N, CA, C and O of each residue as an XYZ file, in Angstrom:
276
protein
N       0.937     -1.117      0.042
C      -0.070     -0.123     -0.187
C       0.888      1.294     -0.096
O       1.957      1.224      0.510
N       0.521      2.397     -0.632
C       1.020      3.504     -0.759
C       1.277      4.122      0.479
O       0.499      3.874      1.400
N       2.383      5.009      0.703
C       2.682      5.761      1.797
C       1.273      6.956      2.160
O       0.911      7.375      3.259
N       0.810      7.209      1.016
C      -0.137      8.168      1.093
C      -1.684      7.478      1.879
O      -2.611      8.154      2.326
N      -1.605      6.317      1.865
C      -3.009      5.476      2.353
C      -2.719      5.074      3.806
O      -3.607      4.700      4.572
N      -1.249      5.187      4.184
C      -0.826      4.597      5.459
C      -1.730      5.134      6.555
O      -2.095      4.364      7.443
N      -2.103      6.359      6.552
C      -2.789      6.779      7.945
C      -4.388      6.885      7.357
O      -5.226      7.540      7.978
N      -4.623      6.372      6.453
C      -6.175      6.628      5.955
C      -7.046      5.870      6.987
O      -6.691      4.813      7.509
N      -8.101      6.438      7.212
C      -9.591      5.593      8.006
C     -10.209      4.847      7.352
O     -11.032      5.480      6.691
N     -10.266      3.584      7.138
C     -11.052      2.657      6.626
C     -12.513      2.308      6.931
O     -12.712      2.305      8.146
N     -13.443      2.053      6.302
C     -14.724      1.788      6.623
C     -15.354      0.916      5.763
O     -15.431      1.125      4.552
N     -15.906     -0.255      6.438
C     -16.799     -1.130      5.655
C     -18.261     -0.748      5.957
O     -18.592     -0.112      6.958
N     -19.296     -1.286      4.796
C     -20.330     -0.852      4.820
C     -21.058     -1.335      6.098
O     -20.598     -2.290      6.725
N     -22.122     -0.732      6.478
C     -23.321     -1.228      7.477
C     -23.790     -2.578      7.158
O     -24.279     -3.266      8.054
N     -23.686     -3.015      5.966
C     -24.516     -4.134      5.373
C     -23.655     -5.186      5.481
O     -24.089     -6.332      5.364
N     -22.248     -4.927      5.733
C     -21.453     -5.957      5.949
C     -21.795     -7.042      6.953
O     -22.082     -6.777      8.120
N     -21.754     -8.317      6.443
C     -22.332     -9.620      7.249
C     -21.138     -9.845      8.204
O     -21.195    -10.945      8.754
N     -20.171     -9.158      8.513
C     -19.135     -9.535      9.582
C     -17.849    -10.457      9.044
O     -16.754    -10.624      9.581
N     -18.391    -11.015      7.751
C     -17.333    -11.610      7.207
C     -16.249    -10.750      6.636
O     -16.368     -9.525      6.587
N     -14.944    -11.537      6.103
C     -14.140    -10.774      5.508
C     -14.118    -10.338      3.882
O     -13.322     -9.735      3.161
N     -15.454    -10.987      3.703
C     -15.825    -10.839      1.966
C     -16.042     -9.443      1.741
O     -16.953     -9.388      0.914
N     -15.603     -8.045      2.111
C     -16.047     -6.996      1.968
C     -15.233     -5.947      1.411
O     -14.038     -5.982      1.706
N     -15.638     -5.032      0.675
C     -14.410     -3.678      0.310
C     -14.770     -2.727      1.539
O     -15.793     -2.789      2.221
N     -13.688     -1.818      1.678
C     -13.609     -1.241      2.646
C     -13.055      0.314      1.848
O     -12.146      0.310      1.017
N     -13.670      1.379      2.210
C     -13.456      2.886      1.603
C     -12.682      3.632      2.353
O     -12.813      3.346      3.543
N     -11.876      4.528      2.131
C     -11.489      5.795      2.801
C     -11.364      6.937      2.127
O     -10.797      7.096      1.045
N     -11.970      7.825      2.868
C     -12.280      9.368      2.228
C     -10.758     10.026      2.532
O     -10.299     10.071      3.673
N     -10.215     10.406      1.637
C      -8.794     11.013      1.528
C      -8.796     12.674      1.877
O      -9.778     13.307      1.490
N      -7.865     13.295      2.501
C      -7.879     14.654      2.877
C      -8.213     15.451      1.702
O      -8.852     16.499      1.798
N      -7.756     14.935      0.498
C      -7.664     15.734     -0.764
C      -9.012     15.499     -1.620
O      -9.144     15.993     -2.739
N      -9.814     14.855     -1.120
C     -11.332     14.633     -1.732
C     -11.079     13.384     -2.565
O     -12.138     12.998     -3.060
N     -10.126     12.684     -2.863
C     -10.299     11.360     -3.563
C     -10.832     10.175     -2.475
O     -10.718     10.241     -1.251
N     -11.397      9.159     -3.193
C     -11.741      8.269     -2.399
C     -10.854      6.774     -2.335
O     -10.519      6.474     -3.481
N     -10.543      6.102     -1.659
C      -9.975      4.834     -1.802
C     -10.661      3.707     -1.582
O     -11.521      3.763     -0.704
N     -10.497      2.659     -2.174
C     -11.364      1.275     -1.745
C     -10.249      0.307     -2.144
O      -9.482      0.310     -3.106
N     -10.425     -0.684     -0.905
C      -9.637     -1.865     -0.904
C     -10.671     -3.033     -0.728
O     -11.883     -2.920     -0.544
N      -9.867     -4.271     -0.831
C     -10.784     -5.583     -0.456
C      -9.862     -5.982      0.855
O      -8.647     -6.105      1.012
N     -11.288     -6.163      1.936
C     -10.777     -6.246      3.333
C     -10.016     -7.653      3.518
O      -9.280     -7.822      4.489
N     -10.229     -8.706      2.502
C      -9.467     -9.767      2.667
C      -8.024     -9.806      2.694
O      -7.388    -10.785      3.085
N      -7.512     -8.725      2.272
C      -6.088     -8.541      2.082
C      -5.255     -7.860      3.470
O      -4.034     -7.808      3.622
N      -6.268     -7.392      4.363
C      -5.615     -7.045      5.929
C      -4.927     -5.831      5.688
O      -3.905     -5.551      6.316
N      -5.485     -4.982      4.697
C      -4.322     -3.712      4.365
C      -3.271     -4.160      3.717
O      -2.422     -3.294      3.506
N      -3.035     -5.217      3.326
C      -1.585     -5.515      2.560
C      -1.800     -5.373      1.036
O      -0.867     -5.153      0.264
N      -3.151     -5.521      0.632
C      -3.138     -5.604     -0.886
C      -3.359     -4.170     -1.481
O      -3.470     -3.189     -0.746
N      -3.422     -4.093     -2.954
C      -3.734     -3.080     -3.596
C      -5.039     -2.159     -3.186
O      -6.020     -2.633     -2.612
N      -4.929     -0.968     -3.510
C      -6.003     -0.076     -3.271
C      -6.225      0.536     -4.625
O      -5.278      0.871     -5.336
N      -7.582      0.692     -5.003
C      -8.269      1.607     -6.117
C      -8.134      3.168     -5.624
O      -8.299      3.347     -4.417
N      -7.871      4.229     -6.379
C      -8.159      5.520     -5.827
C      -8.819      6.226     -6.949
O      -8.407      6.229     -8.109
N      -9.848      6.806     -6.517
C     -10.788      7.477     -7.198
C     -11.021      8.927     -7.013
O     -11.288      9.252     -5.856
N     -10.974      9.974     -7.997
C     -11.193     11.252     -7.778
C     -12.551     11.493     -7.170
O     -13.386     10.589     -7.135
N     -12.822     12.880     -6.617
C     -14.093     12.770     -6.072
C     -15.229     13.008     -7.060
O     -16.381     12.867     -6.651
N     -14.970     13.411     -8.520
C     -15.762     13.451     -9.488
C     -16.262     11.825    -10.045
O     -17.401     11.579    -10.441
N     -15.229     10.900     -9.976
C     -15.603      9.582    -10.230
C     -16.262      8.790     -9.223
O     -16.989      7.842     -9.522
N     -16.009      9.183     -7.924
C     -16.860      8.534     -6.934
C     -18.149      9.121     -7.007
O     -19.019      8.257     -6.894
N     -18.652     10.404     -7.171
C     -19.819     10.830     -7.213
C     -20.655     10.346     -8.445
O     -21.865     10.168     -8.314
N     -20.010     10.126     -9.671
C     -20.518      9.675    -10.656
C     -20.721      7.944    -10.244
O     -21.819      7.501    -10.579
N     -19.885      7.060     -9.638
C     -20.262      6.002     -9.251
C     -21.508      5.801     -8.257
O     -22.370      4.924     -8.314
N     -21.394      6.673     -7.485
C     -22.651      6.631     -6.276
C     -23.849      7.135     -6.988
O     -24.961      6.732     -6.647
N     -23.682      8.113     -8.097
C     -25.007      8.441     -8.676
C     -25.598      7.339     -9.346
O     -26.816      7.169     -9.401
N     -24.598      6.448     -9.949
C     -25.319      5.435    -10.679
C     -25.740      4.064     -9.635
O     -26.398      3.136    -10.105
N     -25.398      4.061     -8.549
C     -26.015      3.234     -7.694
C     -27.097      3.730     -7.415
O     -28.057      2.970     -7.542
N     -27.302      4.745     -7.074
C     -28.362      5.491     -6.343
C     -29.696      5.375     -7.564
O     -30.877      5.247     -7.239
N     -29.286      5.439     -8.749
C     -30.289      5.178     -9.978
C     -30.353      4.016    -10.241
O     -30.764      3.805    -11.383
N     -30.076      3.001     -9.559
C     -30.188      1.464     -9.904
C     -29.399      0.844    -11.014
O     -29.523     -0.354    -11.270
N     -28.475      1.742    -11.777
C     -27.840      1.374    -12.897
C     -26.940      0.065    -12.972
O     -26.598     -0.500    -14.011
N     -26.580     -0.355    -11.500
C     -25.836     -1.514    -11.298
C     -26.561     -2.856    -10.557
O     -25.988     -3.642     -9.801
N     -27.955     -2.898    -10.975
C     -28.439     -4.044    -10.520
C     -28.449     -5.148    -11.251
O     -28.557     -5.122    -12.477
N     -28.339     -6.200    -10.569
C     -28.210     -7.249    -11.491
C     -29.510     -7.757    -12.385
O     -30.644     -7.505    -11.978
N     -29.294     -8.488    -13.630
C     -30.066     -8.526    -14.641
C     -31.181     -9.575    -13.922
O     -32.180     -9.937    -14.545
């Protein structure tokens, strides 16, 4: 994990079932949002999105664009 994420505060969804099969997100000071796989226990890679990318994703979720067929 990069040094810029070392002090990040990570969150799991409240819908997490307590298992390790989750994603975690961290809201970074500069407005970006990082996402990682909780199974990696902080040792794996993280995806980092700009604020605009994250807002577009969340808008798609709210609009139902990612519903299973």
